[in-house]
Backbone as CSV, one residue per row, in Angstrom:
resi,resn,N_x,N_y,N_z,CA_x,CA_y,CA_z,C_x,C_y,C_z
1,MET,97.299,143.174,103.305,97.601,141.874,102.761,97.863,140.915,103.915
2,ALA,97.303,139.756,103.834,97.466,138.771,104.896,98.869,138.188,104.858
3,ALA,99.405,137.933,106.029,100.742,137.357,106.108,100.716,135.947,105.532
4,ARG,101.810,135.571,104.929,101.912,134.245,104.336,101.757,133.174,105.411
5,GLY,100.987,132.135,105.098,100.803,131.049,106.058,99.576,131.221,106.928
6,HIS,99.000,132.407,106.935,97.790,132.640,107.716,96.597,132.667,106.776
7,ARG,95.643,131.801,107.064,94.449,131.729,106.218,93.251,132.199,106.997
8,ASP,92.366,132.797,106.291,91.088,133.178,106.877,90.276,131.888,107.024
9,PRO,89.885,131.514,108.249,89.163,130.247,108.447,87.804,130.216,107.752
10,ARG,87.302,131.375,107.346,86.013,131.421,106.647,86.155,131.117,105.166
11,GLN,87.378,131.124,104.669,87.621,130.889,103.257,87.734,129.397,103.001
12,GLY,86.972,128.897,102.045,87.014,127.479,101.705,88.274,127.117,100.945
13,ASP,88.626,125.869,100.982,89.790,125.361,100.268,89.330,124.829,98.923
14,LEU,89.579,125.587,97.846,89.133,125.179,96.520,89.768,123.875,96.064
15,LEU,91.008,123.656,96.422,91.686,122.430,96.002,91.248,121.221,96.819
16,GLY,90.685,121.465,97.972,90.236,120.373,98.826,88.809,119.926,98.540
17,TRP,88.116,120.630,97.631,86.727,120.303,97.327,86.644,119.007,96.538
18,GLU,85.733,118.174,96.915,85.451,116.963,96.163,83.964,116.925,95.882
19,PRO,83.589,116.484,94.689,82.162,116.421,94.385,81.487,115.381,95.272
20,PRO,80.213,115.579,95.568,79.508,114.592,96.375,79.372,113.283,95.603
21,ALA,79.237,112.194,96.322,79.071,110.892,95.684,77.751,110.876,94.920
22,LEU,77.794,110.441,93.677,76.569,110.336,92.886,75.756,109.123,93.290
23,VAL,76.449,108.098,93.753,75.803,106.840,94.113,76.071,106.562,95.586
24,GLU,75.003,106.322,96.330,75.152,105.989,97.752,75.185,104.472,97.891
25,ARG,76.223,103.988,98.558,76.414,102.543,98.726,76.619,102.209,100.194
26,TYR,76.332,100.948,100.518,76.681,100.435,101.839,78.179,100.195,101.882
27,ASP,78.740,100.254,103.063,80.109,99.800,103.266,80.069,98.300,102.973
28,GLU,80.859,97.879,102.013,80.834,96.492,101.554,81.011,95.484,102.697
29,ARG,81.833,95.833,103.661,82.078,94.923,104.783,80.834,94.740,105.642
30,ARG,79.964,95.764,105.666,78.777,95.724,106.527,77.651,94.872,105.948
31,VAL,77.679,94.621,104.642,76.608,93.834,104.021,77.114,92.530,103.414
32,ARG,78.333,92.178,103.739,78.890,90.919,103.243,78.150,89.760,103.890
33,ALA,77.773,88.782,103.062,77.056,87.606,103.567,77.310,86.446,102.611
34,GLY,76.947,85.248,103.055,77.171,84.045,102.261,76.170,83.829,101.148
35,SER,75.074,84.569,101.159,74.050,84.406,100.133,73.432,85.762,99.814
36,LEU,72.724,85.816,98.713,72.039,87.052,98.348,70.978,87.395,99.389
37,ARG,70.248,86.396,99.877,69.245,86.644,100.918,69.898,87.215,102.180
38,GLY,71.039,86.666,102.540,71.757,87.175,103.704,72.238,88.596,103.493
39,GLN,72.690,88.891,102.292,73.155,90.239,101.976,71.994,91.234,102.040
40,ILE,70.837,90.834,101.541,69.651,91.698,101.602,69.254,91.935,103.056
41,ALA,69.289,90.887,103.865,68.953,91.034,105.285,69.912,92.008,105.970
42,ARG,71.191,91.888,105.668,72.170,92.798,106.275,71.950,94.228,105.806
43,ALA,71.577,94.389,104.544,71.302,95.725,104.013,70.089,96.340,104.707
44,VAL,69.029,95.555,104.874,67.838,96.049,105.574,68.222,96.441,106.999
45,ALA,69.016,95.603,107.655,69.451,95.905,109.026,70.240,97.211,109.074
46,GLU,71.126,97.432,108.103,71.909,98.670,108.062,71.006,99.885,107.879
47,THR,70.049,99.770,106.979,69.128,100.889,106.748,68.319,101.186,107.996
48,LEU,67.832,100.152,108.662,67.055,100.351,109.887,67.915,100.969,110.985
49,THR,69.138,100.511,111.119,70.044,101.017,112.148,70.439,102.467,111.885
50,ASP,70.691,102.790,110.618,71.152,104.130,110.267,70.040,105.172,110.244
51,SER,68.798,104.733,110.232,67.685,105.679,110.160,67.525,106.454,111.464
52,GLU,67.094,107.691,111.340,66.781,108.501,112.521,65.486,108.038,113.181
53,LEU,64.671,107.290,112.439,63.404,106.782,112.957,63.627,105.433,113.627
54,ASP,62.851,105.154,114.673,62.959,103.820,115.268,62.123,102.838,114.444
55,ARG,62.313,101.557,114.696,61.655,100.530,113.886,60.135,100.585,113.975
56,ASP,59.595,100.929,115.134,58.147,101.044,115.260,57.609,102.142,114.332
57,GLU,58.305,103.270,114.298,57.868,104.384,113.443,58.034,104.043,111.963
58,ILE,59.117,103.367,111.630,59.330,102.939,110.243,58.209,101.996,109.824
59,ALA,57.879,101.045,110.688,56.800,100.094,110.382,55.475,100.824,110.193
60,ARG,55.197,101.788,111.056,53.936,102.537,110.948,53.875,103.306,109.636
61,ARG,54.959,103.971,109.297,54.981,104.759,108.065,54.936,103.872,106.817
62,MET,55.593,102.719,106.877,55.511,101.788,105.752,54.076,101.290,105.592
63,SER,53.410,101.012,106.704,52.009,100.575,106.666,51.144,101.642,106.009
64,ASP,51.342,102.890,106.407,50.584,103.997,105.815,50.871,104.118,104.322
65,TYR,52.122,104.003,103.959,52.532,104.150,102.558,51.915,103.059,101.683
66,LEU,51.926,101.832,102.202,51.449,100.688,101.418,49.959,100.414,101.570
67,GLY,49.369,100.925,102.652,47.972,100.608,102.912,47.789,99.172,103.362
68,GLU,48.816,98.632,103.994,48.764,97.264,104.528,49.613,97.215,105.782
69,ASP,49.380,96.199,106.592,50.069,96.108,107.872,51.523,95.688,107.696
70,VAL,52.412,96.492,108.237,53.833,96.148,108.355,54.169,96.354,109.823
71,SER,54.586,95.293,110.485,54.868,95.388,111.916,56.367,95.458,112.175
72,ARG,56.692,95.848,113.379,58.101,95.873,113.780,58.689,94.473,113.708
73,SER,57.925,93.470,114.099,58.447,92.099,114.056,58.747,91.662,112.617
74,MET,57.976,92.170,111.661,58.282,91.885,110.253,59.609,92.522,109.862
75,LEU,59.809,93.766,110.284,61.080,94.434,109.987,62.241,93.688,110.622
76,ASP,62.043,93.235,111.855,63.092,92.465,112.533,63.416,91.191,111.754
77,ALA,62.382,90.539,111.226,62.589,89.311,110.448,63.311,89.623,109.133
78,TYR,62.937,90.730,108.470,63.608,91.109,107.222,65.083,91.401,107.458
79,ALA,65.414,91.883,108.642,66.791,92.259,108.969,67.603,91.108,109.548
80,SER,66.999,89.933,109.670,67.671,88.783,110.271,68.127,87.792,109.203
81,GLN,69.419,87.479,109.199,69.932,86.479,108.266,69.423,85.084,108.604
82,ALA,69.025,84.887,109.841,68.541,83.572,110.272,67.139,83.265,109.729
83,LYS,66.403,84.290,109.318,65.027,84.107,108.832,65.012,84.161,107.307
84,GLU,65.606,83.159,106.671,65.726,83.166,105.208,64.387,83.143,104.491
85,ASP,63.343,82.665,105.142,62.026,82.625,104.502,61.272,83.941,104.667
86,HIS,61.927,84.952,105.221,61.300,86.264,105.426,62.073,87.377,104.712
87,THR,62.517,87.130,103.490,63.198,88.168,102.716,62.183,89.248,102.347
88,ILE,62.583,90.485,102.475,61.693,91.604,102.184,61.256,91.573,100.721
89,SER,59.975,91.859,100.471,59.463,91.909,99.099,59.869,93.221,98.446
90,TYR,59.754,93.257,97.142,60.135,94.470,96.414,59.278,95.668,96.816
91,VAL,57.967,95.481,96.916,57.113,96.621,97.271,57.431,97.117,98.671
92,ARG,57.762,96.232,99.564,58.124,96.666,100.920,59.513,97.301,100.935
93,LEU,60.390,96.845,100.073,61.695,97.478,99.956,61.538,98.913,99.455
94,VAL,60.664,99.105,98.474,60.393,100.454,97.972,59.836,101.319,99.104
95,ALA,58.915,100.773,99.890,58.357,101.522,101.025,59.448,101.850,102.039
96,LEU,60.345,100.919,102.303,61.452,101.160,103.234,62.326,102.315,102.737
97,VAL,62.631,102.317,101.454,63.437,103.391,100.869,62.702,104.721,100.983
98,GLU,61.422,104.724,100.671,60.632,105.958,100.731,60.558,106.500,102.155
99,VAL,60.316,105.631,103.112,60.139,106.062,104.503,61.452,106.521,105.130
100,THR,62.534,105.806,104.859,63.820,106.145,105.471,64.612,107.167,104.657
101,GLY,64.285,107.307,103.382,65.054,108.197,102.518,66.409,107.625,102.149
102,ASP,66.610,106.332,102.357,67.891,105.673,102.118,67.837,104.918,100.789
103,PRO,68.552,105.389,99.751,68.519,104.711,98.455,69.426,103.492,98.357
104,ARG,70.196,103.229,99.394,71.190,102.149,99.311,70.599,100.770,99.047
105,PRO,69.394,100.438,99.576,68.849,99.114,99.219,68.605,98.965,97.715
106,LEU,68.154,100.027,97.068,67.959,99.981,95.622,69.299,99.870,94.906
107,GLN,70.323,100.567,95.407,71.647,100.517,94.796,72.227,99.113,94.894
108,LEU,72.031,98.456,96.022,72.524,97.091,96.181,71.951,96.197,95.081
109,ALA,70.657,96.307,94.828,70.018,95.506,93.776,70.517,95.920,92.396
110,ALA,70.652,97.215,92.169,71.086,97.706,90.859,72.492,97.218,90.521
111,GLU,73.379,97.191,91.503,74.761,96.779,91.247,74.856,95.329,90.778
112,LEU,73.897,94.506,91.173,73.904,93.114,90.742,73.714,92.987,89.238
113,THR,73.155,94.020,88.615,72.907,94.003,87.177,73.750,95.039,86.436
114,GLY,74.795,95.541,87.101,75.686,96.496,86.460,75.083,97.880,86.279
115,ARG,74.133,98.237,87.126,73.461,99.531,87.030,73.796,100.385,88.245
116,ALA,73.271,101.608,88.244,73.467,102.508,89.374,72.184,103.283,89.624
117,VAL,71.947,103.596,90.880,70.808,104.416,91.283,71.350,105.810,91.570
118,ILE,70.825,106.793,90.840,71.244,108.175,91.044,70.000,109.036,91.234
119,GLU,70.213,110.242,91.751,69.105,111.179,91.882,68.616,111.558,90.489
120,GLY,67.310,111.682,90.352,66.709,111.997,89.069,67.228,113.276,88.445
121,ARG,67.653,114.227,89.265,68.122,115.507,88.724,69.405,115.364,87.913
122,TYR,70.116,114.232,88.055,71.348,114.035,87.303,71.127,113.345,85.963
123,VAL,69.938,112.842,85.710,69.665,112.115,84.471,69.915,113.002,83.256
124,HIS,69.469,114.248,83.313,69.653,115.145,82.167,71.115,115.484,81.954
125,ALA,71.884,115.584,83.022,73.322,115.853,82.887,74.015,114.672,82.201
126,ILE,73.615,113.481,82.560,74.198,112.288,81.931,73.815,112.234,80.455
127,ARG,72.554,112.524,80.168,72.095,112.538,78.771,72.859,113.591,77.967
128,ALA,73.056,114.771,78.542,73.806,115.822,77.856,75.232,115.356,77.547
129,GLU,75.852,114.662,78.483,77.213,114.150,78.266,77.218,113.095,77.163
130,MET,76.207,112.247,77.138,76.122,111.231,76.086,75.958,111.891,74.711
131,ILE,75.166,112.946,74.639,74.983,113.679,73.384,76.299,114.320,72.958
132,ARG,77.041,114.920,73.923,78.332,115.530,73.611,79.306,114.491,73.059
133,GLU,79.342,113.308,73.685,80.226,112.245,73.213,79.851,111.806,71.796
134,LYS,78.553,111.689,71.532,78.101,111.298,70.190,78.471,112.367,69.173
135,ARG,78.314,113.650,69.547,78.677,114.750,68.650,80.167,114.679,68.315
136,GLU,81.012,114.418,69.314,82.452,114.305,69.058,82.749,113.145,68.115
137,GLU,82.055,112.034,68.310,82.236,110.870,67.433,81.836,111.227,65.993
138,LEU,80.703,111.891,65.831,80.246,112.290,64.501,81.194,113.305,63.875
139,ASP,81.739,114.222,64.684,82.715,115.187,64.176,83.953,114.460,63.645
140,ARG,84.431,113.459,64.380,85.597,112.684,63.928,85.282,111.965,62.612
141,GLU,84.103,111.368,62.526,83.704,110.667,61.304,83.605,111.639,60.137
142,GLU,83.052,112.836,60.390,82.925,113.834,59.334,84.306,114.263,58.843
143,LYS,85.230,114.515,59.761,86.579,114.936,59.371,87.265,113.847,58.546
144,SER,87.081,112.605,58.956,87.662,111.487,58.217,87.066,111.401,56.813
145,ALA,85.747,111.535,56.728,85.078,111.473,55.423,85.522,112.623,54.533
146,ARG,85.688,113.830,55.096,86.135,114.983,54.308,87.559,114.765,53.781
147,ARG,88.441,114.207,54.662,89.811,113.935,54.212,89.807,112.948,53.043
148,LEU,88.993,111.906,53.170,88.927,110.913,52.090,88.332,111.521,50.822
149,TRP,87.325,112.344,50.991,86.658,112.977,49.853,87.625,113.920,49.134
150,LYS,88.310,114.766,49.924,89.240,115.711,49.322,90.426,114.998,48.699
151,GLY,90.847,113.899,49.277,91.953,113.132,48.709,91.543,112.437,47.434
152,ALA,90.279,112.072,47.300,89.802,111.371,46.108,89.607,112.308,44.931
153,ARG,89.497,113.619,45.168,89.235,114.585,44.106,90.508,114.880,43.294
154,ARG,91.608,114.529,43.742,92.867,114.908,43.071,93.104,114.078,41.860
């Protein structure tokens, strides 16, 4: 038996476990800006900075993905708050997400409409929970109806 106070370092802490974040977001302070265009530019800059790929490689892969030219200078313009007339288009934003693997640009847009971007594998879990909640609601309604029915028979 192990002495009290001594833990096996290979043993995980069950109480210290936290589920992974379902939604990946930018640090709010890092994408704060005076306008939506500025916020998008800061988000693009964060994604480019956080990527393991350099901007030239990101541009090349986006070009391949879209079948159109995307240059490093375009990425630089998309990431600049000073270039308000160069906001990234939706199709290029999708390409940026695909190439970098960073879903945060999509999450930023989704949050503006009260939505969330999650991994597709969680959709069925959410649906199952919604079905469970509906079943509980129907069970409550059934119990209420039975009480009223049985009370009316007297």
